[in-house]
Every structure is written in C-alpha cells, then in structure tokens.
C-alpha positions as CSV (number, residue, x, y, z in Angstrom):
1,X,0.4,0.2,-0.1
2,X,1.2,3.5,-0.7
3,X,2.0,6.1,1.5
4,X,-0.9,8.4,0.8
5,X,-3.6,5.1,1.2
6,X,-1.8,4.7,4.3
7,X,-2.0,8.1,5.8
8,X,-6.2,7.9,4.3
9,X,-6.6,4.7,6.5
10,X,-5.5,5.6,9.3
11,X,-8.0,5.1,12.6
12,X,-9.9,3.0,10.5
13,X,-9.0,0.1,11.7
14,X,-11.9,-1.9,13.8
15,X,-11.3,-2.5,17.8
16,X,-10.5,-5.3,19.8
17,X,-14.3,-7.4,20.2
18,X,-14.2,-9.6,23.7
19,X,-17.3,-11.6,23.4
20,X,-18.7,-13.2,26.7
21,X,-21.0,-15.4,27.2
22,X,-23.3,-16.1,30.6
23,X,-25.9,-19.0,30.4
24,X,-28.1,-18.4,32.9
25,X,-29.7,-22.2,34.3
26,X,-33.5,-23.8,32.9
27,X,-36.1,-24.0,35.2
28,X,-36.5,-28.2,34.8
29,X,-39.5,-28.1,37.7
30,X,-41.5,-26.1,34.7
31,X,-40.6,-28.7,32.0
32,X,-44.2,-29.6,32.3
33,X,-46.2,-32.5,31.8
34,X,-46.9,-35.1,28.0
35,X,-50.1,-35.5,27.1
36,X,-51.1,-38.8,29.1
37,X,-50.4,-36.8,32.1
38,X,-46.8,-38.0,32.7
39,X,-44.2,-35.4,34.4
40,X,-41.3,-34.2,32.8
41,X,-38.1,-34.8,33.8
42,X,-36.4,-32.2,32.0
43,X,-37.1,-29.3,29.9
44,X,-36.6,-29.8,26.4
45,X,-34.6,-27.1,24.1
46,X,-36.2,-24.5,22.9
47,X,-35.7,-24.5,19.6
48,X,-39.1,-23.9,18.0
49,X,-40.5,-20.0,18.4
50,X,-43.2,-21.1,20.8
51,X,-41.0,-22.8,23.0
52,X,-37.7,-19.6,22.7
53,X,-40.7,-17.8,23.7
54,X,-42.0,-19.5,26.6
55,X,-38.2,-19.9,27.8
56,X,-37.6,-16.1,27.8
57,X,-40.0,-15.3,30.0
58,X,-39.9,-18.3,31.9
59,X,-35.5,-17.3,32.6
60,X,-36.7,-13.4,32.6
61,X,-35.7,-12.8,36.6
62,X,-32.2,-15.2,36.3
63,X,-31.4,-12.6,32.9
64,X,-32.4,-10.0,35.0
65,X,-30.1,-10.8,37.8
66,X,-26.9,-11.7,34.9
67,X,-27.3,-8.2,33.8
68,X,-27.6,-6.5,37.3
69,X,-24.3,-8.3,37.9
70,X,-22.8,-7.7,35.1
71,X,-23.2,-3.9,35.5
72,X,-22.3,-4.2,39.1
73,X,-18.6,-4.6,38.0
74,X,-18.5,-2.0,35.2
75,X,-16.9,1.1,36.1
76,X,-19.3,3.3,37.3
77,X,-18.8,6.4,34.7
78,X,-18.9,3.8,31.5
79,X,-22.1,4.2,29.7
80,X,-23.9,0.7,28.9
81,X,-26.5,-0.4,25.8
82,X,-29.2,-3.2,26.6
83,X,-31.2,-4.5,23.7
84,X,-33.5,-7.0,24.6
85,X,-36.3,-8.2,23.1
86,X,-40.0,-8.0,24.7
87,X,-41.7,-4.9,26.7
88,X,-42.0,-7.3,29.8
89,X,-38.1,-7.4,29.7
90,X,-38.1,-3.8,29.3
91,X,-39.8,-3.1,32.4
92,X,-38.1,-5.8,34.3
93,X,-34.6,-4.6,33.6
94,X,-35.9,-1.0,34.2
95,X,-36.9,-1.6,37.9
96,X,-33.9,-3.5,38.0
97,X,-31.9,-0.2,37.5
98,X,-33.7,1.3,39.6
99,X,-32.7,-0.6,42.5
100,X,-29.7,-0.3,42.2
101,X,-29.8,3.7,41.6
102,X,-28.8,3.2,37.6
103,X,-29.7,6.3,35.5
104,X,-31.1,5.4,31.7
105,X,-33.6,6.5,29.0
106,X,-35.7,3.2,28.0
107,X,-37.3,3.4,24.8
108,X,-41.2,1.7,23.2
109,X,-42.0,2.2,19.9
110,X,-45.0,3.5,21.5
111,X,-43.5,6.6,22.4
112,X,-43.7,9.6,20.7
113,X,-41.3,10.4,17.9
114,X,-40.2,13.4,19.6
115,X,-40.1,12.2,23.2
116,X,-38.0,9.2,21.9
117,X,-35.2,12.0,20.1
118,X,-35.4,14.4,23.2
119,X,-34.6,10.6,25.2
120,X,-31.7,9.7,22.7
121,X,-30.4,12.5,23.1
122,X,-30.0,13.3,27.0
123,X,-28.2,9.4,26.5
124,X,-25.5,10.6,24.2
125,X,-25.5,13.8,25.8
126,X,-23.8,10.9,28.6
127,X,-26.7,12.5,31.2
128,X,-27.6,9.0,32.0
129,X,-25.8,5.7,32.1
130,X,-28.1,2.7,30.1
131,X,-29.4,2.9,26.5
132,X,-32.6,0.5,26.7
133,X,-34.3,-0.7,24.1
134,X,-34.7,-3.1,21.1
135,X,-33.2,-3.9,18.2
136,X,-35.6,-3.5,15.8
137,X,-36.1,0.2,16.6
138,X,-32.4,1.4,17.2
139,X,-30.1,-1.6,16.3
140,X,-29.3,0.0,12.9
141,X,-28.1,3.2,12.0
142,X,-27.6,5.3,15.3
143,X,-23.9,5.9,15.8
144,X,-23.0,5.0,19.6
145,X,-19.5,4.4,19.6
146,X,-19.2,7.1,22.9
147,X,-20.0,3.8,24.8
148,X,-17.8,0.2,24.1
149,X,-20.5,-2.1,26.7
150,X,-23.2,-3.8,25.0
151,X,-25.5,-6.4,27.2
152,X,-28.1,-8.9,25.0
153,X,-30.5,-9.5,27.6
154,X,-31.6,-12.8,25.0
155,X,-31.2,-14.1,22.2
156,X,-33.1,-15.8,19.1
157,X,-32.8,-16.5,15.3
158,X,-32.6,-12.7,13.5
159,X,-28.8,-12.2,13.2
160,X,-29.2,-9.2,11.7
161,X,-30.7,-7.2,14.0
162,X,-28.2,-8.9,16.2
163,X,-24.8,-8.3,14.1
164,X,-26.5,-4.4,13.2
165,X,-26.9,-3.9,16.9
166,X,-23.3,-4.7,17.7
167,X,-21.9,-2.4,14.8
168,X,-23.7,0.2,17.2
169,X,-20.6,0.2,19.2
170,X,-18.4,-2.1,17.1
171,X,-17.2,0.1,14.4
172,X,-14.5,2.6,13.2
173,X,-12.6,5.4,14.7
174,X,-14.2,3.5,18.3
175,X,-11.0,4.1,21.0
176,X,-12.0,1.4,22.9
177,X,-12.0,-2.5,23.2
178,X,-15.6,-3.4,22.8
179,X,-17.4,-5.8,25.6
180,X,-20.8,-7.6,24.1
181,X,-22.0,-9.7,26.8
182,X,-25.1,-12.4,25.4
183,X,-27.2,-13.5,27.8
184,X,-28.9,-17.0,27.2
185,X,-30.6,-19.9,29.4
186,X,-29.8,-23.6,29.3
187,X,-32.5,-24.0,27.1
188,X,-31.6,-21.9,24.5
189,X,-28.3,-23.8,23.5
190,X,-29.0,-24.8,20.0
191,X,-30.5,-21.1,19.1
192,X,-27.0,-20.3,20.2
193,X,-25.5,-22.7,18.1
194,X,-27.2,-21.2,15.2
195,X,-26.1,-17.9,16.2
196,X,-23.1,-18.5,16.0
197,X,-23.2,-20.4,12.5
198,X,-24.5,-17.8,11.0
199,X,-21.9,-14.8,12.6
200,X,-19.2,-17.1,11.4
201,X,-20.4,-16.7,7.9
202,X,-21.1,-13.6,7.7
203,X,-17.0,-12.8,8.9
204,X,-16.3,-15.3,6.2
205,X,-18.3,-13.5,3.6
206,X,-17.0,-9.9,5.0
207,X,-13.1,-11.7,4.3
208,X,-13.8,-12.7,1.1
209,X,-15.5,-9.2,0.3
210,X,-12.2,-7.2,1.9
211,X,-10.2,-10.5,-0.5
212,X,-12.0,-9.6,-3.5
213,X,-11.6,-5.6,-3.3
214,X,-8.2,-5.7,-2.1
215,X,-7.3,-7.3,-5.5
216,X,-9.7,-6.0,-7.9
217,X,-10.5,-2.9,-6.1
218,X,-14.1,-1.1,-6.3
219,X,-13.5,0.2,-10.0
220,X,-12.3,-2.7,-12.0
221,X,-14.2,-4.6,-14.5
222,X,-12.2,-7.8,-12.8
223,X,-14.4,-7.4,-9.9
224,X,-17.9,-6.8,-11.5
225,X,-17.3,-10.1,-13.6
226,X,-17.2,-11.8,-10.0
227,X,-19.6,-10.4,-8.6
228,X,-21.5,-10.6,-11.6
229,X,-25.8,-12.4,-10.7
230,X,-26.7,-15.1,-13.1
231,X,-31.0,-15.6,-14.2
232,X,-32.2,-18.7,-15.0
233,X,-30.4,-22.3,-14.5
234,X,-30.6,-25.7,-16.4
235,X,-32.7,-27.7,-15.4
236,X,-31.2,-31.0,-14.2
237,X,-32.6,-34.4,-13.3
238,X,-32.0,-37.6,-11.6
239,X,-34.6,-40.5,-11.5
240,X,-35.8,-43.8,-10.0
241,X,-38.7,-45.8,-9.7
242,X,-39.5,-44.4,-6.3
243,X,-37.8,-40.8,-6.9
244,X,-37.6,-38.3,-8.4
245,X,-35.5,-35.4,-8.1
246,X,-34.6,-31.7,-9.9
247,X,-32.1,-29.0,-10.2
248,X,-34.1,-26.1,-11.0
249,X,-35.9,-23.2,-10.4
250,X,-39.0,-24.2,-7.9
251,X,-41.3,-21.8,-9.8
252,X,-41.3,-23.2,-12.5
253,X,-40.3,-26.8,-11.4
254,X,-43.8,-26.6,-9.7
255,X,-45.7,-25.5,-12.6
256,X,-44.6,-28.3,-14.8
257,X,-46.3,-30.5,-11.7
258,X,-49.9,-31.9,-12.3
259,X,-52.7,-30.2,-10.5
260,X,-54.0,-31.9,-7.0
261,X,-50.7,-34.6,-6.6
262,X,-48.5,-33.3,-4.3
263,X,-49.0,-34.2,0.0
264,X,-46.4,-31.9,2.0
265,X,-43.6,-29.6,0.8
266,X,-40.8,-28.8,2.2
267,X,-39.1,-25.4,1.2
268,X,-36.7,-23.5,3.4
269,X,-37.4,-20.0,1.7
270,X,-35.1,-16.6,2.8
271,X,-35.8,-13.7,4.4
272,X,-34.9,-10.6,2.3
273,X,-32.1,-9.8,5.6
274,X,-30.7,-13.2,5.8
275,X,-28.0,-14.3,2.8
276,X,-28.9,-15.4,-0.8
277,X,-28.7,-19.2,-1.4
278,X,-27.3,-18.5,-5.1
279,X,-25.9,-15.8,-7.0
280,X,-29.3,-15.8,-8.9
281,X,-31.6,-12.8,-10.1
282,X,-34.3,-16.0,-9.0
283,X,-33.1,-16.6,-5.9
284,X,-36.1,-15.6,-3.3
285,X,-33.4,-13.8,-1.9
286,X,-33.2,-10.7,-3.8
C-alpha cells in the first residue's frame, strides 16, 4: 500500500471485540407434562419459536439478575447499551436499574417520536448511564460508539438485528475494546449455536469481500465479473422408480407438476434480510 493510501486509512481499524457468554439455568421444575399426564423430568431445548418465547419469559428473572451482576462489575463512569426483545423484559430491567440506582433512558415503539429523540439525546449527551431498547428500533444506523459495553438480555434467531446492534459500538474510530455480553438460558443452547454459525458465515463473507476488493479494487472490470449474477438455471433431473429429484427454479418446477398431486411441500425460503442462497436473480433472497 502506498504511503498516501496508508495515511488515508489511519484510524480505520476495528477495535478488539470481546464476547462474553453468560448461561443461566433453566427451571426444569416447569418442564410440564406429556399428553398422558406423565411428568417431564427435563425441559426440552427451546428450538421452536413458541418454545423459545416461553423459555424467554420463564428465564426472565435470572437473566435480569445476570444483567445486574454484569453492570455491577463495570466502571460507573462507563455508559452501557442493553438490548431486549419483549416489553416485559424492558420493564423488568427498568425496575432492576431503579433498584440499584443506575440512571437510564428506555425507549418503546409506542412513544412519541419527539419524546424518543429527546431521550436518545440525553443518553448521547451522557446525562444517563444506560440506553435500553430493542434492536428492531435502534439497532441500525445510530452511532453509539461513545459506549463500548453492550448487553443482550436474550437471544433469538434474528442474526441481522443482532449483528447490526453490535455495530452501533463496534465500528471504526471506536477508541476502546468492545465488550459484548450475551445472556441465554440452558435451554437456548441450540439457538446460540445457530446464532454463532450465522456469525461465522458473516465473518467469512466479509473476509471474502475484503479480499476481492483488495485484489480488484472498486472500479476494476474484473470485480464486476466476479460478482456477476445470473438468471435462469439449467434443469437437471435424477430419477428412479421411487423418486424424482430436479435441480431447477422452484417456481418453474412447480408449474411442470400436475394439479392436486402433492401431499407435503418442504421448503426453505430466505427472508430479505438473510443470506442469499445463490448468485441468481431468481433466488427468492433477492
């Protein structure tokens, strides 16, 4: 890299990121019963959305206690961001912060926009210690790098909201190492595993794009060649007496099938804010 470019890049290095995982115990006494009335000894892993939501509610007191413990270990002069998912979580965290004498602003979606802006300004002006809200509201776009401590009161499958929340403080020109505390329950280990897998894929994607830009630059024609998307797909079929498997656009393949012949459809359609599956304009991810 030339000296001019090196000087232009000065300060544009991400800080150290330290991730702290905090597991709280699951209350197996609330495991429930089978349909025949037989008691369940251990609570199942909360993998489905309904089970995860119930586990999040049941583990709330222990997660709030863990937040209290984390805050107590910090320098009182440091500002902190706390992300939650449910209004009940937010109210419980507010009560805890009041009980330990920590100042905060807590922003909800049903508040007047001007009121929220005033509350955010109070935190940005360092009038209060804790900023408490949801990533769906303030996890994107807002520069919060005056803080370097972040707490996730819980976890879920929404990786985009999760990683965007982290980048409110984990960003260029951040002067301190960033500490991210992630709280989850024993029954949410599978959700954590999925979240970590998505995080690893995200880092691999960023590294790959970084290498491509380093090699080809932003205006080089070879860069556009690498990132060129396609449209359409060549249909490939494998068939036997018991099955037929086709690699094809799913919409076009469905149109080839006769009516009223399907018993079960298994599909995985990506949401718009998730990864695309293929570099094709036909991909539903686009």
